[in-house]
C-alpha positions in Angstrom: -31.3 73.0 -131.7 -27.9 72.6 -132.4 -26.2 74.0 -135.6 -22.4 72.8 -135.7 -21.1 74.5 -138.6 -20.2 77.9 -138.5 -20.1 78.7 -141.8 -23.5 77.3 -142.5 -25.4 79.3 -145.2 -27.3 82.0 -143.7 -30.1 81.6 -145.9 -30.6 77.2 -145.6 -30.4 78.6 -141.9 -33.4 81.1 -142.1 -34.7 78.3 -143.7 -34.8 75.5 -142.0 -35.9 77.5 -138.8 -38.7 79.3 -140.3 -40.4 76.2 -141.5 -38.9 73.5 -139.1 -37.6 71.8 -141.8 -40.8 71.6 -143.9 -44.5 71.0 -143.4 -44.1 67.1 -143.5 -41.4 67.5 -141.1 -43.2 69.4 -138.5 -46.3 67.3 -139.4 -44.5 64.3 -137.8 -43.1 66.1 -134.9 -39.7 65.9 -136.3 -37.1 68.1 -133.8 -33.5 68.6 -135.0 -31.0 68.7 -132.4 -27.4 68.7 -134.1 -27.0 69.9 -138.2 -23.8 69.6 -140.1 -22.9 67.7 -142.8 -21.2 65.1 -141.4 -23.1 64.3 -138.3 -26.5 65.2 -137.5 -29.2 64.3 -135.1 -33.1 64.5 -134.9 -35.9 62.7 -133.1 -39.4 62.0 -133.7 -42.3 60.7 -131.5 -43.9 57.5 -131.6 -47.6 58.8 -131.2 -48.9 60.2 -134.2 -46.8 58.2 -136.4 -48.1 54.6 -136.3 -49.7 52.3 -138.9 -52.8 50.7 -138.1 -51.8 48.0 -135.7 -50.0 50.8 -133.4 -46.2 50.0 -134.8 -44.4 52.9 -135.5 -45.1 53.5 -139.9 -42.1 52.4 -141.8 -42.4 55.2 -143.7 -41.9 57.4 -140.5 -38.6 55.9 -140.4 -37.6 56.7 -143.8 -39.0 60.3 -143.4 -36.9 61.1 -140.3 -33.8 59.4 -142.5 -34.5 61.8 -145.4 -34.9 64.7 -143.0 -31.8 64.0 -142.1 -30.0 63.1 -144.9 -31.5 66.0 -147.1 -30.5 69.0 -144.5 -27.0 67.2 -144.3 -26.3 67.3 -147.5 -27.6 70.6 -148.4 -25.1 71.6 -145.4 -22.6 70.4 -147.2 -23.5 71.7 -150.8 -22.9 75.2 -149.5 -24.4 78.6 -150.4 -25.5 78.9 -154.1 -26.3 75.0 -154.3 -28.6 72.6 -153.2 -29.3 68.9 -152.7 -32.0 66.7 -154.2 -32.4 63.0 -153.5 -31.7 60.7 -156.3 -31.4 57.2 -153.9 -33.2 55.7 -150.6 -33.5 52.8 -148.9 -34.3 51.6 -145.4 -34.1 48.0 -143.7 -36.7 47.9 -140.9 -34.7 46.0 -137.9 -37.3 46.4 -134.8 -40.6 47.8 -134.2 -41.5 50.0 -131.5 -45.3 51.5 -130.6 -44.3 54.1 -128.0 -41.9 57.1 -126.9 -39.3 58.8 -128.5 -36.9 57.4 -132.1 -33.8 59.4 -132.5 -31.8 59.2 -135.7 -28.0 59.8 -135.9 -27.2 61.1 -139.5 -23.4 60.0 -140.4 -21.9 61.1 -143.7 -20.5 58.0 -145.7 -18.9 60.4 -148.5 -19.2 64.1 -149.5 -18.1 64.9 -153.0 -18.5 67.6 -155.3 -21.9 66.1 -157.0 -22.9 63.4 -154.4 -23.5 63.4 -151.0 -24.3 59.7 -149.1 -25.7 59.3 -145.7 -26.4 56.7 -143.1 -29.5 57.0 -140.3 -29.9 54.8 -137.9 -33.0 54.9 -136.0 -32.9 54.3 -132.5 -35.4 53.6 -129.9 -35.3 55.6 -126.1 -33.2 52.2 -125.0 -30.7 52.7 -127.8 -31.9 49.7 -129.7 -31.5 49.8 -133.5 -34.8 50.1 -135.2 -33.5 51.0 -138.6 -31.3 51.9 -141.2 -31.5 54.0 -144.0 -28.7 55.5 -146.5 -29.8 58.0 -148.9 -27.7 59.5 -151.9 -28.4 63.3 -152.9 -27.4 64.9 -155.9 -25.5 68.2 -155.4 -26.7 71.1 -157.9 -25.6 74.5 -158.6 -28.6 77.0 -158.4 -28.0 78.9 -161.4 -27.4 75.7 -162.8 -31.4 75.6 -163.6 -31.9 78.8 -164.5 
């Protein structure tokens, strides 16, 4: 995994490494390749993440998208802050039955209180499978105490 920002919160970095991005992310076989607030990339196998007729489950696209969007927003939030998803939507364009899907996450807006990312999933031939857009609310950790 390549972590791009030099100023990544060490606690967040350790949490990502220790958990692999969380239990669901590990269960689905998601592998993070690049992580930053502005641009992140991860991949996920189709095998093990299909619905009843053998297509990659639409919800799997959303899990990959939300995993990338949430971590990218958390990186942007910085130390002492965290990100919580407040909106997500997905448009599925094409199905896939085998191989790997790669999600590429790019920031649309990075503000003080909101971060919005677009995540595009592509198959191994580079064909767009789905597009996910996610908005996260950025909060101060101390505000909840």
